[in-house]
C-alpha positions in Angstrom: 7.5 24.8 9.5 4.7 24.8 6.9 1.2 23.8 8.0 0.5 20.1 7.5 -2.1 19.0 4.9 -5.2 17.7 6.5 -6.7 14.3 5.7 -10.3 14.4 4.3 -11.3 12.2 7.3 -9.3 11.5 10.4 -9.8 10.1 13.9 -13.5 9.8 14.9 -14.8 10.9 11.5 -12.7 8.3 9.8 -13.7 5.5 12.2 -17.4 6.5 11.7 -17.0 6.2 8.0 -15.4 2.8 8.2 -18.2 1.6 10.5 -20.9 3.0 8.2 -19.7 0.9 5.2 -19.8 -2.4 7.0 -23.3 -3.3 5.9 -22.7 -2.3 2.3 -21.6 -5.6 0.6 -22.1 -4.9 -3.1 -18.4 -4.1 -3.5 -15.3 -3.7 -1.4 -14.4 -0.4 0.3 -11.0 1.3 0.2 -9.4 4.2 2.2 -6.0 5.8 1.6 -4.1 5.9 4.9 -1.1 7.9 3.5 2.0 7.0 1.6 1.4 3.4 0.4 -1.0 2.5 3.2 -4.6 1.4 2.4 -7.5 0.0 4.4 -9.6 -2.5 2.5 -13.0 -3.6 3.8 -14.9 -6.6 2.4 -18.1 -7.9 3.9 -17.1 -6.5 7.3 -13.6 -7.8 7.3 -10.6 -5.5 7.2 -7.2 -5.8 5.5 -4.6 -3.1 6.2 -1.9 -2.7 3.4 1.6 -1.4 4.2 0.5 1.1 7.0 2.8 3.9 8.1 0.9 5.7 10.9 3.7 7.2 13.0 6.4 9.9 12.8 9.3 7.4 13.2 11.1 8.4 10.0 10.7 12.1 10.7 12.3 11.7 14.1 15.0 9.3 12.8 16.2 11.7 10.2 15.5 15.1 11.9 19.1 16.1 12.3 20.5 14.4 9.2 21.2 15.6 5.7 18.1 13.7 4.5 15.3 15.1 6.6 11.9 13.3 6.2 9.6 16.3 6.7 6.0 15.2 7.0 3.6 16.8 4.6 0.2 15.4 5.6 -1.2 14.8 9.1 -1.8 11.2 10.2 -5.3 9.8 9.5 -5.4 8.0 12.8 -3.2 6.4 15.5 -2.6 2.7 14.9 -3.9 1.5 18.3 -7.3 2.9 17.4 -7.6 0.4 14.5 -8.8 -2.4 16.8 -10.8 -4.2 14.1 -8.1 -5.3 11.6 -8.0 -9.0 10.5 -5.0 -8.9 8.2 -2.0 -6.6 7.8 0.7 -6.7 5.1 4.2 -5.5 4.5 5.5 -5.5 1.0 9.2 -5.0 1.9 11.5 -3.9 4.8 11.7 -0.1 4.3 10.2 1.6 7.3 7.4 3.4 5.5 6.1 -0.2 4.7 7.3 -2.0 7.8 7.1 0.5 10.7 7.5 -1.0 14.2 5.9 2.1 15.7 2.8 1.4 13.6 2.8 -2.4 13.7 3.5 -3.1 17.4 0.5 -1.1 18.7 -1.6 -2.3 15.8 -0.9 -5.9 16.6 -1.4 -5.3 20.3 -4.8 -3.9 19.6 -5.8 -6.9 17.4 -4.8 -10.2 19.2 -6.0 -12.4 16.4 -4.5 -10.4 13.5 -2.6 -12.2 10.7 0.4 -10.7 9.0 1.4 -11.3 5.3 5.1 -10.6 4.4 7.6 -11.7 1.7 9.0 -15.0 3.0 12.5 -13.7 2.3 12.1 -11.0 5.0 10.8 -13.3 7.8 13.7 -12.9 10.2 14.1 -9.1 9.7 10.3 -8.5 10.1 10.0 -10.5 13.3 13.0 -8.9 14.8 11.7 -5.4 14.0 8.2 -6.1 15.5 9.5 -8.3 18.4 7.4 -11.4 17.4 8.4 -15.0 17.1 9.6 -16.2 13.7 6.5 -18.2 13.1 4.2 -15.2 13.6 3.8 -14.0 10.0 2.6 -15.8 6.9 5.4 -15.7 4.3 4.6 -15.5 0.6 6.8 -15.6 -2.5 5.7 -14.5 -6.0 3.0 -16.9 -7.4 2.1 -18.2 -3.9 -1.4 -17.7 -2.5 -2.9 -17.7 0.9 -6.6 -17.3 1.9 -7.2 -15.5 5.2 -10.2 -13.7 6.7 -12.1 -13.8 3.3 -9.2 -12.4 1.3 -7.3 -14.4 -1.3 -3.8 -12.9 -1.4 -1.1 -13.8 -4.0 2.5 -12.6 -4.1 3.6 -10.6 -7.2 7.3 -9.6 -7.8 8.4 -6.0 -7.4 11.5 -4.1 -8.5 12.8 -1.6 -6.0 15.0 -0.7 -7.7 15.8 -4.2 -9.0 13.8 -7.5 -8.7 15.8 -9.1 -5.8 15.7 -12.6 -4.5 17.3 -14.2 -1.5 19.5 -17.3 -1.6 16.3 -19.5 -1.7 14.8 -17.6 -4.6 12.3 -15.7 -2.6 11.5 -12.1 -3.6 12.6 -9.4 -1.1 10.3 -6.8 -2.7 6.7 -7.8 -3.5 3.3 -6.6 -4.4 0.0 -8.4 -3.7 -3.1 -9.4 -5.7 -6.1 -9.4 -3.4 -9.2 -11.2 -4.5 -12.6 -10.7 -2.8 -15.5 -12.4 -4.3 -15.7 -11.0 -7.9 -13.3 -8.2 -7.2 -9.5 -8.1 -7.8 -7.3 -5.4 -6.3 -3.5 -5.1 -7.1 -1.2 -3.2 -4.7 2.3 -3.1 -6.3 4.3 -2.1 -3.2 7.3 0.0 -4.1 8.4 -0.8 -7.7 9.8 0.4 -10.9 8.9 -1.2 -14.3 9.9 -4.8 -14.7 8.5 -7.1 -17.3 8.0 -9.8 -14.6 5.2 -7.7 -13.2 2.8 -7.6 -16.2 3.7 -11.2 -16.9 2.7 -12.3 -13.4 -0.5 -10.2 -13.6 -1.6 -11.6 -17.0 -4.0 -14.2 -15.5 -5.9 -11.5 -13.5 -8.7 -9.1 -14.4 -7.8 -6.2 -12.3 -10.5 -3.8 -11.1 -8.2 -1.5 -9.1 -4.4 -1.1 -9.3 -2.6 0.9 -6.6 0.7 2.2 -7.9 3.4 4.6 -6.6 4.1 7.7 -8.6 7.0 9.5 -6.8 9.5 8.4 -9.4 13.2 7.6 -9.2 15.5 10.6 -8.7 19.1 9.7 -7.7 19.6 13.0 -5.9 17.1 11.8 -3.2 19.5 9.0 -2.3 16.7 6.5 -1.7 15.4 3.6 -3.9 12.8 4.9 -6.4 9.5 4.0 -8.0 7.4 4.5 -11.1 6.9 8.1 -12.1 3.4 9.3 -13.1 3.7 8.4 -16.8 5.2 5.0 -15.9 2.4 4.2 -13.5 -0.2 5.0 -16.2 1.7 2.8 -18.7 1.8 -0.1 -16.2 -1.9 0.3 -15.4 -2.7 0.2 -19.1 -0.4 -2.8 -19.7 -2.1 -4.9 -17.0 -5.6 -3.9 -18.1 -6.5 -2.2 -14.8 -10.0 -0.6 -14.9 -8.8 2.1 -12.6 -5.4 3.2 -11.2 -5.1 4.9 -7.8 -1.7 6.7 -7.4 0.1 6.7 -4.0 3.5 7.3 -2.4 3.3 11.1 -2.5 2.3 13.9 -0.1 4.1 12.1 2.8 7.7 13.4 2.8 8.6 16.7 1.2 11.9 15.4 -0.3 10.2 12.3 -2.0 6.9 13.3 -3.5 5.3 14.1 -6.8 2.4 16.2 -8.1 -0.6 13.9 -8.7 -1.7 16.3 -11.4 1.1 14.9 -13.6 -0.5 11.5 -13.2 -3.9 12.9 -14.1 -2.5 14.4 -17.3 -0.9 11.1 -18.3 -4.0 9.1 -17.4 -6.3 11.3 -19.5 -3.9 11.2 -22.4 -3.8 7.4 -22.3 -7.6 7.1 -21.6 -6.8 5.2 -18.5 -9.4 5.1 -15.7 -8.2 6.6 -12.5 -9.1 7.9 -9.1 -7.3 10.5 -7.0 -7.8 10.1 -3.3 -7.0 12.4 -0.3 -5.6 10.9 2.8 -8.5 9.4 4.8 -10.8 9.4 1.8 -13.1 6.5 0.9 -13.6 4.9 -2.5 -16.0 2.1 -3.5 -15.5 0.7 -7.0 -18.6 -0.1 -9.0 -19.3 -2.3 -12.1 -18.8 0.8 -14.3 -16.0 2.8 -12.8 -15.4 6.4 -13.9 -13.4 9.2 -12.6 
């Protein structure tokens, strides 16, 4: 087995970095937790987006014809994140809704709130063994304010824009507003015109977009590829795009250098993070 890539910060060093930022209120703070998972800190409050902090998929598919070989070591065990105010899931795939991450995380944070697509309520609660009134359900265009974060549902297409019998999106992204700042996390998605249409009212400072692409031979739903992520970032007017959904599983990854090439060609602001790395946007963001 090849040696795992190491996060820039992990365990005690990661926790120390998070704690050190708590008094810095001029902007929000962001850490990449691996795959599509991000920790957001705003004025000492913490939002955890789509965390996958276990080896559940590697174990599940170990003896199958679709092994999920981990590429990068975990940033931290979920039970050590005992300061989380809000956690999100954008859809029901395990790398975005992982019981082995969420159950210990929720146990460590008795007052935590959870944001999900309303369409997925029953599935989510069954997976994490919580009553059906535990999470806050959103649909596209719906907004909730919790723990200092204003969160709005945005449609996502993975691979299609799907709705349940009540018209609720089963795949979503989220716009997160904090004071003067606006962050967009797309969840897993391909291009769909409903996305830039929904984002038109927002001035997006940072957009987090997947870049692993859509290759049928992988036999899993796909996402934007690097060039498409840059195009979507430009279309929605994002000041900076942070790519994600790579360097987790060897069969379903992409070279971020391809994203960098496309971003430079399009003159799109961007930031490449390592797992466990911190980023704080400023009023004049540059690479």
